[in-house]
C-alpha positions as CSV (number, residue, x, y, z in Angstrom):
1,M,8.3,58.3,-6.1
2,K,5.1,56.4,-7.1
3,R,6.9,55.1,-10.3
4,V,10.3,54.0,-7.9
5,L,8.1,52.7,-6.1
6,F,5.9,50.7,-8.9
7,L,8.8,49.0,-10.5
8,I,10.1,48.4,-6.7
9,I,7.2,46.0,-6.1
10,A,7.4,44.9,-10.0
11,L,10.8,43.3,-9.7
12,F,9.4,41.7,-6.1
13,L,6.4,40.1,-7.7
14,G,8.1,38.9,-11.0
15,A,11.4,37.2,-8.9
16,G,8.7,35.4,-6.8
17,A,7.1,34.3,-10.0
18,A,9.9,33.0,-11.2
19,F,10.7,31.2,-7.9
20,G,7.1,30.0,-7.9
21,Q,8.0,27.5,-11.5
22,P,8.1,24.0,-11.2
23,R,11.8,22.3,-11.8
24,P,12.2,19.0,-13.7
25,V,13.2,16.6,-10.8
26,E,17.1,15.7,-10.8
27,A,18.2,11.8,-11.5
28,S,19.5,10.4,-8.0
29,S,22.7,8.4,-8.6
30,K,21.7,5.9,-5.8
31,P,22.0,2.6,-6.7
32,A,18.6,0.8,-8.4
33,A,18.6,-1.8,-5.5
34,A,21.2,-2.4,-2.4
35,A,22.4,-6.5,-1.7
36,P,20.0,-7.9,0.9
37,A,21.3,-9.0,3.7
38,N,19.6,-12.5,3.4
39,P,20.6,-12.8,-0.4
40,A,16.8,-14.6,-1.4
41,P,16.3,-18.6,-2.3
42,V,16.4,-19.6,-5.8
43,S,13.0,-21.3,-5.0
44,F,10.7,-20.9,-1.8
45,E,7.6,-21.5,-1.5
46,A,4.6,-18.7,-2.2
47,K,0.8,-19.5,-2.4
48,Y,-0.6,-17.6,-5.1
49,E,-4.0,-15.4,-4.9
50,G,-4.4,-14.9,-8.2
51,G,-4.1,-11.7,-10.4
52,M,-2.6,-13.5,-13.4
53,F,-5.3,-13.7,-16.6
54,G,-6.0,-17.3,-17.0
55,Y,-5.4,-18.4,-13.3
56,T,-8.2,-18.2,-11.0
57,D,-8.2,-20.3,-8.5
58,K,-5.7,-19.5,-5.4
59,E,-2.7,-22.5,-5.3
60,V,0.4,-23.4,-2.8
61,G,3.3,-23.8,-4.8
62,M,7.0,-22.6,-5.5
63,L,8.3,-19.3,-6.7
64,K,11.9,-19.8,-9.2
65,F,14.3,-16.9,-10.2
66,D,14.8,-18.0,-13.6
67,D,18.1,-16.0,-14.1
68,D,19.2,-17.6,-17.6
69,N,16.2,-16.6,-19.1
70,Q,15.6,-13.8,-17.1
71,R,12.3,-14.5,-15.4
72,L,10.1,-15.0,-12.3
73,I,8.0,-18.7,-12.8
74,F,5.5,-19.6,-10.4
75,F,5.4,-23.8,-10.2
76,G,2.0,-24.9,-9.3
77,K,1.4,-28.2,-6.8
78,D,2.2,-30.7,-9.6
79,Q,6.0,-29.2,-9.4
80,K,4.9,-27.9,-13.5
81,E,5.2,-24.4,-14.5
82,K,2.1,-22.5,-14.3
83,F,3.5,-19.3,-15.6
84,S,6.0,-16.4,-15.9
85,I,6.9,-12.8,-15.6
86,P,10.0,-11.0,-17.3
87,Y,12.3,-9.1,-15.1
88,K,12.1,-6.3,-17.5
89,S,8.0,-6.5,-17.5
90,V,8.1,-5.8,-13.9
91,L,6.4,-2.4,-13.1
92,V,6.3,-1.9,-9.4
93,I,6.9,-4.3,-6.6
94,Y,6.0,-3.9,-2.5
95,P,5.2,-6.2,0.4
96,Q,1.9,-6.1,1.6
97,S,0.9,-6.9,5.7
98,K,-2.8,-7.5,7.1
99,S,-3.4,-8.9,10.1
100,V,-6.4,-10.8,10.1
101,T,-7.9,-13.3,13.3
102,S,-6.7,-16.7,13.0
103,T,-8.4,-19.9,12.5
104,T,-8.0,-21.0,16.0
105,G,-9.8,-17.1,17.3
106,N,-12.6,-17.8,14.9
107,V,-13.5,-20.9,15.7
108,V,-13.1,-19.7,19.9
109,R,-14.8,-16.8,19.3
110,N,-18.2,-19.3,18.1
111,I,-17.9,-21.6,21.3
112,P,-20.8,-20.7,23.4
113,L,-19.4,-20.3,26.7
114,P,-18.9,-16.7,28.6
115,G,-15.4,-14.8,28.0
116,S,-15.1,-16.8,24.6
117,V,-15.2,-13.5,22.4
118,L,-11.8,-12.7,23.4
119,G,-10.9,-15.7,21.5
120,G,-11.8,-12.8,18.6
121,L,-8.8,-11.1,19.6
122,I,-6.1,-13.8,18.3
123,K,-4.6,-12.3,15.6
124,E,-1.7,-13.7,13.1
125,K,-0.4,-11.3,10.1
126,R,-0.5,-12.1,6.7
127,R,2.5,-10.7,4.3
128,Y,2.3,-10.5,0.3
129,L,4.5,-10.0,-2.5
130,V,2.6,-7.5,-4.4
131,M,3.3,-6.8,-8.3
132,H,2.4,-4.9,-11.0
133,F,3.9,-5.9,-14.5
134,D,3.5,-5.3,-18.3
135,D,1.7,-8.8,-19.3
136,P,3.8,-10.1,-22.2
137,D,1.1,-12.5,-23.9
138,V,-2.0,-9.8,-23.8
139,E,-0.9,-6.1,-25.6
140,A,-1.7,-2.9,-23.7
141,A,-3.1,-5.0,-20.3
142,K,-1.0,-4.6,-17.0
143,G,-1.2,-7.1,-14.3
144,L,-1.5,-7.4,-10.6
145,V,-0.2,-10.9,-9.0
146,N,-0.5,-11.4,-5.4
147,F,1.9,-14.4,-3.2
148,K,2.0,-15.2,0.0
149,L,5.1,-15.4,1.4
150,D,5.6,-17.0,5.1
151,N,7.3,-14.8,7.3
152,K,9.0,-11.2,6.6
153,E,12.8,-12.2,6.6
154,L,12.0,-13.4,3.4
155,L,9.8,-11.2,1.9
156,D,12.7,-8.3,2.0
157,S,14.9,-10.6,0.6
158,V,12.9,-11.7,-1.8
159,I,11.7,-8.4,-3.3
160,Q,15.4,-6.5,-3.0
161,S,16.7,-9.9,-5.2
162,L,13.5,-8.6,-7.5
163,A,14.1,-5.3,-7.7
164,G,18.1,-6.1,-8.4
165,K,17.8,-8.5,-11.2
166,A,14.7,-6.4,-13.0
167,N,16.7,-2.8,-12.2
168,L,14.0,-1.0,-10.3
169,Q,14.5,1.9,-8.4
170,Q,13.9,2.4,-4.4
171,R,10.8,4.3,-2.7
172,G,10.4,3.5,0.5
173,D,9.3,0.2,0.6
174,A,8.4,-0.5,-2.6
175,Y,10.8,-0.5,-6.2
176,Y,9.9,0.9,-9.5
177,R,10.6,1.1,-13.2
178,P,10.7,5.1,-13.8
179,K,8.8,6.0,-16.9
180,K,10.9,7.0,-19.4
181,I,10.7,11.1,-20.6
182,K,10.3,11.9,-23.8
183,N,11.6,14.8,-24.6
184,E,10.2,16.4,-27.4
185,I,10.5,19.9,-28.6
């Protein structure tokens, strides 16, 4: 009787161990990116906040989709091309927003009057396009570039358009390029 009981317990433990093994993630059949409700304009104003090697100064300029050459170009104030990022080099893109005290709020807060401390409650929302990419000019270097955009609608349409052009997959608000899995036997 003990042997039968031992055999039954061993079978249950063996079955439990088989179910506890990791399994590969199934590929989803979802499209890379849905078409944006409002397509992004071909060129739009953006403020470069930093991240590209060799370009440390923040600068207001224009971002432009160059579909003929499969890249995103940043033009500076002087309307000259500063740098470009090929669509195939884009790894991850996502929106980021920060709520900060506006300049007016800081000025009002520092006025020496009763109640001026409430000026610190005047907030504004800043929206950024954050892009991780493989730098095509520097081997073994990955870059992270930030662009400040004017409003949420523009930011969302730019992210969706860029994700579609770069063939990225969606995860929440972000889009990413999945790793290529090597099957070695």
